[in-house]
mmCIF file of the C-alpha atoms, coordinates in Angstrom:
data_MODEL
# 
_entry.id   MODEL 
# 
loop_
_atom_site.group_PDB 
_atom_site.id 
_atom_site.type_symbol 
_atom_site.label_atom_id 
_atom_site.label_alt_id 
_atom_site.label_comp_id 
_atom_site.label_asym_id 
_atom_site.label_entity_id 
_atom_site.label_seq_id 
_atom_site.pdbx_PDB_ins_code 
_atom_site.Cartn_x 
_atom_site.Cartn_y 
_atom_site.Cartn_z 
_atom_site.occupancy 
_atom_site.B_iso_or_equiv 
_atom_site.pdbx_formal_charge 
_atom_site.auth_seq_id 
_atom_site.auth_comp_id 
_atom_site.auth_asym_id 
_atom_site.auth_atom_id 
_atom_site.pdbx_PDB_model_num 
ATOM 1   C CA . MET A 1 1   ? -0.170  -0.110  -0.228   1.00 0.00 ? 1   MET A CA 1 
ATOM 2   C CA . ASP A 1 2   ? 2.731   2.317   0.894    1.00 0.00 ? 2   ASP A CA 1 
ATOM 3   C CA . GLU A 1 3   ? 4.807   1.021   -2.260   1.00 0.00 ? 3   GLU A CA 1 
ATOM 4   C CA . SER A 1 4   ? 1.489   2.042   -4.261   1.00 0.00 ? 4   SER A CA 1 
ATOM 5   C CA . ARG A 1 5   ? 1.166   5.322   -2.668   1.00 0.00 ? 5   ARG A CA 1 
ATOM 6   C CA . SER A 1 6   ? 4.741   5.989   -3.233   1.00 0.00 ? 6   SER A CA 1 
ATOM 7   C CA . MET A 1 7   ? 4.626   5.185   -6.847   1.00 0.00 ? 7   MET A CA 1 
ATOM 8   C CA . MET A 1 8   ? 1.565   7.222   -7.045   1.00 0.00 ? 8   MET A CA 1 
ATOM 9   C CA . GLU A 1 9   ? 3.231   10.100  -5.481   1.00 0.00 ? 9   GLU A CA 1 
ATOM 10  C CA . THR A 1 10  ? 6.476   9.717   -7.729   1.00 0.00 ? 10  THR A CA 1 
ATOM 11  C CA . LEU A 1 11  ? 4.266   9.766   -10.820  1.00 0.00 ? 11  LEU A CA 1 
ATOM 12  C CA . THR A 1 12  ? 2.089   12.739  -9.608   1.00 0.00 ? 12  THR A CA 1 
ATOM 13  C CA . VAL A 1 13  ? 5.254   14.529  -9.085   1.00 0.00 ? 13  VAL A CA 1 
ATOM 14  C CA . LYS A 1 14  ? 6.835   13.410  -12.597  1.00 0.00 ? 14  LYS A CA 1 
ATOM 15  C CA . ILE A 1 15  ? 3.237   14.290  -14.079  1.00 0.00 ? 15  ILE A CA 1 
ATOM 16  C CA . ARG A 1 16  ? 3.301   17.556  -12.299  1.00 0.00 ? 16  ARG A CA 1 
ATOM 17  C CA . GLY A 1 17  ? 6.901   18.117  -13.628  1.00 0.00 ? 17  GLY A CA 1 
ATOM 18  C CA . GLU A 1 18  ? 5.996   17.202  -16.890  1.00 0.00 ? 18  GLU A CA 1 
ATOM 19  C CA . ILE A 1 19  ? 2.887   19.607  -16.926  1.00 0.00 ? 19  ILE A CA 1 
ATOM 20  C CA . GLN A 1 20  ? 5.113   22.608  -15.600  1.00 0.00 ? 20  GLN A CA 1 
ATOM 21  C CA . THR A 1 21  ? 7.546   21.722  -18.392  1.00 0.00 ? 21  THR A CA 1 
ATOM 22  C CA . ALA A 1 22  ? 4.924   21.651  -21.071  1.00 0.00 ? 22  ALA A CA 1 
ATOM 23  C CA . GLU A 1 23  ? 3.490   24.631  -19.566  1.00 0.00 ? 23  GLU A CA 1 
ATOM 24  C CA . ALA A 1 24  ? 6.708   26.463  -19.631  1.00 0.00 ? 24  ALA A CA 1 
ATOM 25  C CA . GLU A 1 25  ? 7.278   24.908  -23.145  1.00 0.00 ? 25  GLU A CA 1 
ATOM 26  C CA . LEU A 1 26  ? 3.776   26.486  -24.100  1.00 0.00 ? 26  LEU A CA 1 
ATOM 27  C CA . ALA A 1 27  ? 4.290   29.854  -22.663  1.00 0.00 ? 27  ALA A CA 1 
ATOM 28  C CA . HIS A 1 28  ? 7.471   29.996  -24.548  1.00 0.00 ? 28  HIS A CA 1 
ATOM 29  C CA . GLU A 1 29  ? 6.076   28.756  -27.647  1.00 0.00 ? 29  GLU A CA 1 
ATOM 30  C CA . SER A 1 30  ? 2.755   31.061  -26.895  1.00 0.00 ? 30  SER A CA 1 
ATOM 31  C CA . TYR A 1 31  ? 5.354   34.277  -26.600  1.00 0.00 ? 31  TYR A CA 1 
ATOM 32  C CA . ASN A 1 32  ? 7.331   32.976  -29.947  1.00 0.00 ? 32  ASN A CA 1 
ATOM 33  C CA . PHE A 1 33  ? 3.970   32.424  -31.783  1.00 0.00 ? 33  PHE A CA 1 
ATOM 34  C CA . GLY A 1 34  ? 2.874   36.023  -30.488  1.00 0.00 ? 34  GLY A CA 1 
ATOM 35  C CA . LEU A 1 35  ? 6.373   37.475  -31.879  1.00 0.00 ? 35  LEU A CA 1 
ATOM 36  C CA . VAL A 1 36  ? 5.982   35.655  -35.225  1.00 0.00 ? 36  VAL A CA 1 
ATOM 37  C CA . GLN A 1 37  ? 2.251   36.929  -35.337  1.00 0.00 ? 37  GLN A CA 1 
ATOM 38  C CA . ALA A 1 38  ? 3.192   40.468  -34.165  1.00 0.00 ? 38  ALA A CA 1 
ATOM 39  C CA . GLY A 1 39  ? 5.855   39.957  -36.853  1.00 0.00 ? 39  GLY A CA 1 
ATOM 40  C CA . GLU A 1 40  ? 3.394   38.733  -39.518  1.00 0.00 ? 40  GLU A CA 1 
ATOM 41  C CA . GLN A 1 41  ? 1.239   41.673  -38.722  1.00 0.00 ? 41  GLN A CA 1 
ATOM 42  C CA . GLU A 1 42  ? 3.957   44.212  -38.899  1.00 0.00 ? 42  GLU A CA 1 
ATOM 43  C CA . VAL A 1 43  ? 5.085   42.540  -42.180  1.00 0.00 ? 43  VAL A CA 1 
ATOM 44  C CA . VAL A 1 44  ? 1.648   42.750  -43.600  1.00 0.00 ? 44  VAL A CA 1 
ATOM 45  C CA . ARG A 1 45  ? 1.272   46.296  -42.267  1.00 0.00 ? 45  ARG A CA 1 
ATOM 46  C CA . VAL A 1 46  ? 4.464   47.330  -43.918  1.00 0.00 ? 46  VAL A CA 1 
ATOM 47  C CA . LEU A 1 47  ? 3.430   45.578  -47.020  1.00 0.00 ? 47  LEU A CA 1 
ATOM 48  C CA . GLN A 1 48  ? 0.059   47.200  -47.093  1.00 0.00 ? 48  GLN A CA 1 
ATOM 49  C CA . GLU A 1 49  ? 1.597   50.360  -46.376  1.00 0.00 ? 49  GLU A CA 1 
ATOM 50  C CA . CYS A 1 50  ? 4.258   49.892  -49.299  1.00 0.00 ? 50  CYS A CA 1 
ATOM 51  C CA . LEU A 1 51  ? 1.285   48.626  -51.587  1.00 0.00 ? 51  LEU A CA 1 
ATOM 52  C CA . GLN A 1 52  ? -0.735  51.728  -50.690  1.00 0.00 ? 52  GLN A CA 1 
ATOM 53  C CA . ARG A 1 53  ? 2.337   54.001  -51.221  1.00 0.00 ? 53  ARG A CA 1 
ATOM 54  C CA . GLN A 1 54  ? 2.838   52.121  -54.580  1.00 0.00 ? 54  GLN A CA 1 
ATOM 55  C CA . SER A 1 55  ? -0.892  52.615  -55.637  1.00 0.00 ? 55  SER A CA 1 
ATOM 56  C CA . ASN A 1 56  ? -0.532  56.305  -54.627  1.00 0.00 ? 56  ASN A CA 1 
ATOM 57  C CA . SER A 1 57  ? 2.436   56.473  -56.576  1.00 0.00 ? 57  SER A CA 1 
ATOM 58  C CA . ASP A 1 58  ? 0.832   54.665  -59.690  1.00 0.00 ? 58  ASP A CA 1 
ATOM 59  C CA . SER A 1 59  ? -2.179  56.948  -59.407  1.00 0.00 ? 59  SER A CA 1 
ATOM 60  C CA . LEU A 1 60  ? -0.122  60.084  -59.085  1.00 0.00 ? 60  LEU A CA 1 
ATOM 61  C CA . ASN A 1 61  ? 2.109   58.885  -61.895  1.00 0.00 ? 61  ASN A CA 1 
ATOM 62  C CA . LYS A 1 62  ? -1.070  58.436  -64.175  1.00 0.00 ? 62  LYS A CA 1 
ATOM 63  C CA . GLN A 1 63  ? -2.469  61.570  -62.777  1.00 0.00 ? 63  GLN A CA 1 
ATOM 64  C CA . LEU A 1 64  ? 1.104   63.448  -63.790  1.00 0.00 ? 64  LEU A CA 1 
ATOM 65  C CA . PHE A 1 65  ? 0.924   61.483  -67.219  1.00 0.00 ? 65  PHE A CA 1 
ATOM 66  C CA . GLN A 1 66  ? -2.315  62.381  -67.723  1.00 0.00 ? 66  GLN A CA 1 
ATOM 67  C CA . GLU A 1 67  ? -1.922  66.106  -66.889  1.00 0.00 ? 67  GLU A CA 1 
ATOM 68  C CA . ARG A 1 68  ? 1.178   66.043  -69.111  1.00 0.00 ? 68  ARG A CA 1 
ATOM 69  C CA . SER A 1 69  ? -0.420  64.274  -72.100  1.00 0.00 ? 69  SER A CA 1 
ATOM 70  C CA . ASN A 1 70  ? -3.453  67.039  -71.614  1.00 0.00 ? 70  ASN A CA 1 
ATOM 71  C CA . TYR A 1 71  ? -0.947  69.864  -71.644  1.00 0.00 ? 71  TYR A CA 1 
ATOM 72  C CA . LEU A 1 72  ? 0.862   68.286  -74.594  1.00 0.00 ? 72  LEU A CA 1 
ATOM 73  C CA . SER A 1 73  ? -2.232  67.840  -76.484  1.00 0.00 ? 73  SER A CA 1 
ATOM 74  C CA . ASP A 1 74  ? -3.401  71.496  -75.494  1.00 0.00 ? 74  ASP A CA 1 
ATOM 75  C CA . LYS A 1 75  ? -0.095  72.886  -76.287  1.00 0.00 ? 75  LYS A CA 1 
ATOM 76  C CA . LYS A 1 76  ? -0.131  70.908  -79.690  1.00 0.00 ? 76  LYS A CA 1 
ATOM 77  C CA . ILE A 1 77  ? -3.616  72.406  -80.298  1.00 0.00 ? 77  ILE A CA 1 
ATOM 78  C CA . SER A 1 78  ? -2.712  75.781  -79.437  1.00 0.00 ? 78  SER A CA 1 
ATOM 79  C CA . ILE A 1 79  ? 0.485   75.503  -81.915  1.00 0.00 ? 79  ILE A CA 1 
ATOM 80  C CA . ASP A 1 80  ? -1.934  74.331  -84.409  1.00 0.00 ? 80  ASP A CA 1 
ATOM 81  C CA . LYS A 1 81  ? -4.091  77.175  -84.211  1.00 0.00 ? 81  LYS A CA 1 
ATOM 82  C CA . ALA A 1 82  ? -1.203  79.798  -83.934  1.00 0.00 ? 82  ALA A CA 1 
ATOM 83  C CA . LEU A 1 83  ? 0.163   78.100  -87.124  1.00 0.00 ? 83  LEU A CA 1 
ATOM 84  C CA . LEU A 1 84  ? -3.188  78.324  -88.953  1.00 0.00 ? 84  LEU A CA 1 
ATOM 85  C CA . LEU A 1 85  ? -3.593  81.804  -87.433  1.00 0.00 ? 85  LEU A CA 1 
ATOM 86  C CA . ASN A 1 86  ? -0.261  82.835  -88.666  1.00 0.00 ? 86  ASN A CA 1 
ATOM 87  C CA . THR A 1 87  ? -0.925  81.448  -92.147  1.00 0.00 ? 87  THR A CA 1 
ATOM 88  C CA . GLN A 1 88  ? -4.258  83.294  -92.192  1.00 0.00 ? 88  GLN A CA 1 
ATOM 89  C CA . LEU A 1 89  ? -2.469  86.480  -91.234  1.00 0.00 ? 89  LEU A CA 1 
ATOM 90  C CA . ALA A 1 90  ? 0.182   85.974  -93.610  1.00 0.00 ? 90  ALA A CA 1 
ATOM 91  C CA . SER A 1 91  ? -2.169  85.704  -96.244  1.00 0.00 ? 91  SER A CA 1 
ATOM 92  C CA . THR A 1 92  ? -4.506  88.673  -95.181  1.00 0.00 ? 92  THR A CA 1 
ATOM 93  C CA . TYR A 1 93  ? -0.967  90.609  -94.819  1.00 0.00 ? 93  TYR A CA 1 
ATOM 94  C CA . ARG A 1 94  ? 0.112   89.805  -98.491  1.00 0.00 ? 94  ARG A CA 1 
ATOM 95  C CA . LYS A 1 95  ? -3.648  90.469  -99.946  1.00 0.00 ? 95  LYS A CA 1 
ATOM 96  C CA . THR A 1 96  ? -3.405  93.899  -97.832  1.00 0.00 ? 96  THR A CA 1 
ATOM 97  C CA . LEU A 1 97  ? -0.065  94.569  -99.115  1.00 0.00 ? 97  LEU A CA 1 
ATOM 98  C CA . TYR A 1 98  ? -1.008  93.911  -102.796 1.00 0.00 ? 98  TYR A CA 1 
ATOM 99  C CA . THR A 1 99  ? -4.401  95.955  -102.424 1.00 0.00 ? 99  THR A CA 1 
ATOM 100 C CA . TYR A 1 100 ? -2.304  98.710  -100.920 1.00 0.00 ? 100 TYR A CA 1 
ATOM 101 C CA . TYR A 1 101 ? 0.203   98.561  -103.885 1.00 0.00 ? 101 TYR A CA 1 
ATOM 102 C CA . GLU A 1 102 ? -2.748  98.396  -106.229 1.00 0.00 ? 102 GLU A CA 1 
ATOM 103 C CA . ILE A 1 103 ? -4.717  101.475 -104.812 1.00 0.00 ? 103 ILE A CA 1 
ATOM 104 C CA . LYS A 1 104 ? -1.187  103.169 -104.411 1.00 0.00 ? 104 LYS A CA 1 
ATOM 105 C CA . THR A 1 105 ? -0.723  102.584 -108.432 1.00 0.00 ? 105 THR A CA 1 
ATOM 106 C CA . ARG A 1 106 ? -4.118  103.575 -109.157 1.00 0.00 ? 106 ARG A CA 1 
ATOM 107 C CA . LEU A 1 107 ? -3.627  106.909 -107.220 1.00 0.00 ? 107 LEU A CA 1 
ATOM 108 C CA . MET A 1 108 ? -0.355  107.670 -108.638 1.00 0.00 ? 108 MET A CA 1 
ATOM 109 C CA . GLY A 1 109 ? -1.910  106.984 -111.962 1.00 0.00 ? 109 GLY A CA 1 
ATOM 110 C CA . LYS A 1 110 ? -4.851  109.457 -111.247 1.00 0.00 ? 110 LYS A CA 1 
ATOM 111 C CA . LEU A 1 111 ? -2.371  111.819 -109.725 1.00 0.00 ? 111 LEU A CA 1 
ATOM 112 C CA . GLU A 1 112 ? -0.372  111.807 -112.810 1.00 0.00 ? 112 GLU A CA 1 
ATOM 113 C CA . GLN A 1 113 ? -3.373  112.313 -114.906 1.00 0.00 ? 113 GLN A CA 1 
ATOM 114 C CA . ARG A 1 114 ? -4.658  115.290 -113.038 1.00 0.00 ? 114 ARG A CA 1 
ATOM 115 C CA . LEU A 1 115 ? -1.113  116.771 -113.111 1.00 0.00 ? 115 LEU A CA 1 
ATOM 116 C CA . ASP A 1 116 ? -1.338  116.233 -116.604 1.00 0.00 ? 116 ASP A CA 1 
ATOM 117 C CA . ALA A 1 117 ? -4.749  117.736 -116.845 1.00 0.00 ? 117 ALA A CA 1 
ATOM 118 C CA . VAL A 1 118 ? -3.857  120.536 -114.706 1.00 0.00 ? 118 VAL A CA 1 
ATOM 119 C CA . ALA A 1 119 ? -0.630  121.034 -116.846 1.00 0.00 ? 119 ALA A CA 1 
ATOM 120 C CA . ARG A 1 120 ? -2.743  121.218 -120.021 1.00 0.00 ? 120 ARG A CA 1 
ATOM 121 C CA . VAL A 1 121 ? -5.362  123.278 -118.400 1.00 0.00 ? 121 VAL A CA 1 
ATOM 122 C CA . LYS A 1 122 ? -2.531  125.636 -117.570 1.00 0.00 ? 122 LYS A CA 1 
ATOM 123 C CA . ASP A 1 123 ? -0.842  125.408 -121.117 1.00 0.00 ? 123 ASP A CA 1 
ATOM 124 C CA . THR A 1 124 ? -4.373  126.038 -122.586 1.00 0.00 ? 124 THR A CA 1 
ATOM 125 C CA . ARG A 1 125 ? -4.997  128.918 -120.247 1.00 0.00 ? 125 ARG A CA 1 
ATOM 126 C CA . GLN A 1 126 ? -1.532  130.422 -121.484 1.00 0.00 ? 126 GLN A CA 1 
ATOM 127 C CA . LEU A 1 127 ? -2.337  129.591 -124.709 1.00 0.00 ? 127 LEU A CA 1 
ATOM 128 C CA . ILE A 1 128 ? -5.774  131.294 -124.796 1.00 0.00 ? 128 ILE A CA 1 
ATOM 129 C CA . GLU A 1 129 ? -4.124  134.289 -123.095 1.00 0.00 ? 129 GLU A CA 1 
ATOM 130 C CA . LEU A 1 130 ? -1.345  134.509 -125.730 1.00 0.00 ? 130 LEU A CA 1 
ATOM 131 C CA . GLN A 1 131 ? -3.854  134.146 -128.513 1.00 0.00 ? 131 GLN A CA 1 
ATOM 132 C CA . ALA A 1 132 ? -6.016  137.128 -126.954 1.00 0.00 ? 132 ALA A CA 1 
ATOM 133 C CA . ARG A 1 133 ? -2.676  139.061 -126.799 1.00 0.00 ? 133 ARG A CA 1 
ATOM 134 C CA . LEU A 1 134 ? -2.085  138.128 -130.434 1.00 0.00 ? 134 LEU A CA 1 
ATOM 135 C CA . HIS A 1 135 ? -5.583  138.835 -131.385 1.00 0.00 ? 135 HIS A CA 1 
ATOM 136 C CA . ASP A 1 136 ? -5.429  142.346 -129.881 1.00 0.00 ? 136 ASP A CA 1 
ATOM 137 C CA . ALA A 1 137 ? -1.784  142.622 -131.439 1.00 0.00 ? 137 ALA A CA 1 
ATOM 138 C CA . LEU A 1 138 ? -3.386  142.068 -134.741 1.00 0.00 ? 138 LEU A CA 1 
ATOM 139 C CA . ASN A 1 139 ? -6.163  144.324 -134.247 1.00 0.00 ? 139 ASN A CA 1 
ATOM 140 C CA . PHE A 1 140 ? -3.776  147.193 -133.565 1.00 0.00 ? 140 PHE A CA 1 
ATOM 141 C CA . TYR A 1 141 ? -1.308  146.116 -136.393 1.00 0.00 ? 141 TYR A CA 1 
ATOM 142 C CA . PHE A 1 142 ? -4.401  146.061 -138.979 1.00 0.00 ? 142 PHE A CA 1 
ATOM 143 C CA . GLY A 1 143 ? -5.549  149.407 -137.626 1.00 0.00 ? 143 GLY A CA 1 
ATOM 144 C CA . ILE A 1 144 ? -2.099  151.107 -138.249 1.00 0.00 ? 144 ILE A CA 1 
ATOM 145 C CA . LYS A 1 145 ? -1.311  149.291 -141.170 1.00 0.00 ? 145 LYS A CA 1 
ATOM 146 C CA . ASN A 1 146 ? -4.744  150.401 -142.708 1.00 0.00 ? 146 ASN A CA 1 
ATOM 147 C CA . ALA A 1 147 ? -4.315  153.919 -141.618 1.00 0.00 ? 147 ALA A CA 1 
ATOM 148 C CA . TYR A 1 148 ? -0.775  153.515 -142.825 1.00 0.00 ? 148 TYR A CA 1 
ATOM 149 C CA . VAL A 1 149 ? -1.567  152.108 -146.099 1.00 0.00 ? 149 VAL A CA 1 
ATOM 150 C CA . GLU A 1 150 ? -4.324  154.757 -146.850 1.00 0.00 ? 150 GLU A CA 1 
ATOM 151 C CA . GLN A 1 151 ? -1.601  157.674 -146.055 1.00 0.00 ? 151 GLN A CA 1 
ATOM 152 C CA . ARG A 1 152 ? 0.852   155.921 -148.305 1.00 0.00 ? 152 ARG A CA 1 
ATOM 153 C CA . LEU A 1 153 ? -1.729  155.307 -151.039 1.00 0.00 ? 153 LEU A CA 1 
ATOM 154 C CA . ASP A 1 154 ? -2.883  159.079 -150.896 1.00 0.00 ? 154 ASP A CA 1 
ATOM 155 C CA . HIS A 1 155 ? 0.819   160.016 -151.158 1.00 0.00 ? 155 HIS A CA 1 
ATOM 156 C CA . LEU A 1 156 ? 1.506   157.593 -153.832 1.00 0.00 ? 156 LEU A CA 1 
ATOM 157 C CA . ASN A 1 157 ? -1.159  158.971 -156.135 1.00 0.00 ? 157 ASN A CA 1 
ATOM 158 C CA . ARG A 1 158 ? 0.733   162.232 -155.730 1.00 0.00 ? 158 ARG A CA 1 
ATOM 159 C CA . GLU A 1 159 ? 4.140   160.868 -156.256 1.00 0.00 ? 159 GLU A CA 1 
ATOM 160 C CA . SER A 1 160 ? 5.932   159.406 -159.221 1.00 0.00 ? 160 SER A CA 1 
ATOM 161 C CA . HIS A 1 161 ? 6.919   155.814 -160.350 1.00 0.00 ? 161 HIS A CA 1 
ATOM 162 C CA . GLN A 1 162 ? 9.388   155.298 -157.569 1.00 0.00 ? 162 GLN A CA 1 
ATOM 163 C CA . ASN A 1 163 ? 6.669   155.983 -154.928 1.00 0.00 ? 163 ASN A CA 1 
ATOM 164 C CA . GLY A 1 164 ? 5.132   153.142 -156.508 1.00 0.00 ? 164 GLY A CA 1 
ATOM 165 C CA . LEU A 1 165 ? 8.101   150.798 -156.099 1.00 0.00 ? 165 LEU A CA 1 
ATOM 166 C CA . GLN A 1 166 ? 8.184   151.850 -152.327 1.00 0.00 ? 166 GLN A CA 1 
ATOM 167 C CA . LEU A 1 167 ? 4.568   150.872 -151.892 1.00 0.00 ? 167 LEU A CA 1 
ATOM 168 C CA . SER A 1 168 ? 5.501   147.431 -153.279 1.00 0.00 ? 168 SER A CA 1 
ATOM 169 C CA . GLN A 1 169 ? 8.425   147.347 -150.719 1.00 0.00 ? 169 GLN A CA 1 
ATOM 170 C CA . VAL A 1 170 ? 5.854   148.398 -148.041 1.00 0.00 ? 170 VAL A CA 1 
ATOM 171 C CA . GLN A 1 171 ? 3.343   145.690 -148.837 1.00 0.00 ? 171 GLN A CA 1 
ATOM 172 C CA . GLU A 1 172 ? 6.207   142.961 -149.331 1.00 0.00 ? 172 GLU A CA 1 
ATOM 173 C CA . THR A 1 173 ? 7.418   144.046 -145.794 1.00 0.00 ? 173 THR A CA 1 
ATOM 174 C CA . ILE A 1 174 ? 3.619   144.017 -144.526 1.00 0.00 ? 174 ILE A CA 1 
ATOM 175 C CA . GLN A 1 175 ? 3.055   140.643 -146.419 1.00 0.00 ? 175 GLN A CA 1 
ATOM 176 C CA . SER A 1 176 ? 6.411   138.997 -144.859 1.00 0.00 ? 176 SER A CA 1 
ATOM 177 C CA . ALA A 1 177 ? 4.961   140.189 -141.229 1.00 0.00 ? 177 ALA A CA 1 
ATOM 178 C CA . VAL A 1 178 ? 1.632   138.805 -141.928 1.00 0.00 ? 178 VAL A CA 1 
ATOM 179 C CA . ASP A 1 179 ? 3.214   135.533 -143.293 1.00 0.00 ? 179 ASP A CA 1 
ATOM 180 C CA . HIS A 1 180 ? 5.256   135.148 -139.968 1.00 0.00 ? 180 HIS A CA 1 
ATOM 181 C CA . ILE A 1 181 ? 1.986   135.817 -137.776 1.00 0.00 ? 181 ILE A CA 1 
ATOM 182 C CA . THR A 1 182 ? 0.176   133.214 -139.898 1.00 0.00 ? 182 THR A CA 1 
ATOM 183 C CA . LYS A 1 183 ? 3.011   130.827 -139.184 1.00 0.00 ? 183 LYS A CA 1 
ATOM 184 C CA . PHE A 1 184 ? 2.764   131.185 -135.829 1.00 0.00 ? 184 PHE A CA 1 
ATOM 185 C CA . LEU A 1 185 ? -1.051  130.918 -135.517 1.00 0.00 ? 185 LEU A CA 1 
ATOM 186 C CA . VAL A 1 186 ? -0.972  127.712 -137.845 1.00 0.00 ? 186 VAL A CA 1 
ATOM 187 C CA . ASP A 1 187 ? 1.743   126.264 -135.420 1.00 0.00 ? 187 ASP A CA 1 
ATOM 188 C CA . GLN A 1 188 ? -1.058  126.507 -132.710 1.00 0.00 ? 188 GLN A CA 1 
ATOM 189 C CA . VAL A 1 189 ? -2.849  123.501 -133.636 1.00 0.00 ? 189 VAL A CA 1 
ATOM 190 C CA . ASP A 1 190 ? -5.289  123.618 -130.727 1.00 0.00 ? 190 ASP A CA 1 
ATOM 191 C CA . PHE A 1 191 ? -7.101  126.922 -132.249 1.00 0.00 ? 191 PHE A CA 1 
ATOM 192 C CA . GLU A 1 192 ? -6.804  125.762 -135.897 1.00 0.00 ? 192 GLU A CA 1 
ATOM 193 C CA . ALA A 1 193 ? -10.206 127.296 -136.522 1.00 0.00 ? 193 ALA A CA 1 
ATOM 194 C CA . VAL A 1 194 ? -9.504  130.724 -135.058 1.00 0.00 ? 194 VAL A CA 1 
ATOM 195 C CA . HIS A 1 195 ? -6.321  130.736 -137.277 1.00 0.00 ? 195 HIS A CA 1 
ATOM 196 C CA . ARG A 1 196 ? -8.026  130.143 -140.280 1.00 0.00 ? 196 ARG A CA 1 
ATOM 197 C CA . ASP A 1 197 ? -10.838 132.867 -139.444 1.00 0.00 ? 197 ASP A CA 1 
ATOM 198 C CA . ALA A 1 198 ? -7.904  135.333 -138.588 1.00 0.00 ? 198 ALA A CA 1 
ATOM 199 C CA . MET A 1 199 ? -6.036  134.403 -142.000 1.00 0.00 ? 199 MET A CA 1 
ATOM 200 C CA . LEU A 1 200 ? -9.148  134.775 -143.818 1.00 0.00 ? 200 LEU A CA 1 
ATOM 201 C CA . LYS A 1 201 ? -9.472  138.304 -142.409 1.00 0.00 ? 201 LYS A CA 1 
ATOM 202 C CA . VAL A 1 202 ? -6.063  139.164 -143.234 1.00 0.00 ? 202 VAL A CA 1 
ATOM 203 C CA . HIS A 1 203 ? -6.067  138.135 -146.698 1.00 0.00 ? 203 HIS A CA 1 
ATOM 204 C CA . ARG A 1 204 ? -9.725  139.606 -147.315 1.00 0.00 ? 204 ARG A CA 1 
ATOM 205 C CA . GLU A 1 205 ? -8.248  142.895 -146.031 1.00 0.00 ? 205 GLU A CA 1 
ATOM 206 C CA . GLU A 1 206 ? -4.942  142.732 -148.202 1.00 0.00 ? 206 GLU A CA 1 
ATOM 207 C CA . LEU A 1 207 ? -7.403  142.196 -151.189 1.00 0.00 ? 207 LEU A CA 1 
ATOM 208 C CA . GLN A 1 208 ? -9.432  145.384 -150.384 1.00 0.00 ? 208 GLN A CA 1 
ATOM 209 C CA . GLN A 1 209 ? -6.145  147.332 -149.976 1.00 0.00 ? 209 GLN A CA 1 
ATOM 210 C CA . GLN A 1 210 ? -4.910  146.206 -153.151 1.00 0.00 ? 210 GLN A CA 1 
ATOM 211 C CA . GLN A 1 211 ? -8.046  146.802 -155.055 1.00 0.00 ? 211 GLN A CA 1 
ATOM 212 C CA . LYS A 1 212 ? -7.549  150.225 -153.907 1.00 0.00 ? 212 LYS A CA 1 
ATOM 213 C CA . VAL A 1 213 ? -4.254  150.756 -155.168 1.00 0.00 ? 213 VAL A CA 1 
ATOM 214 C CA . PRO A 1 214 ? -4.276  152.513 -158.655 1.00 0.00 ? 214 PRO A CA 1 
ATOM 215 C CA . VAL A 1 215 ? -2.753  150.413 -161.599 1.00 0.00 ? 215 VAL A CA 1 
# 
């Protein structure tokens, strides 16, 4: 009985020792498991954080890439619009320049025509004034000539044949002057009709004067 009790006590002590050892090992393993579990959780946390950062970085890169793409696209559109506008402006400038030169050429032509017209008007006025002065001079000349011829005719009627020769010389001088004046008038082409009338008047007066000369 004592032996059995001793064996039971020994077995109990042994079992208690094994239980304590197992509990110690379990506690150690639990501690290690906790460390492993904490390590795994830290790894998972760090991994998730890395994944989140990677995701954020990818999103940011995508956003930056999209913004850059949009910027480049907008820039290309702006450049294309600027080139088109530049082409249109260049075309408009060329058209405006051609129009300016065309208008300038027309205005210069009109200015030259106006200057020519003014010059012609000025020349015509001067010629009209000259014709008026010549007409007055002719009237004055014919008046003096008629008076002179009448005086000479009266004198020649009382003089000898020599006086007749002098009359012929006077008539030749008068005719020469008339020829010079006639030539000058004929040269004025713009007033040809006036010249013809003046010449007819001169010839009529000459014929009348010649008819008065005694044979």
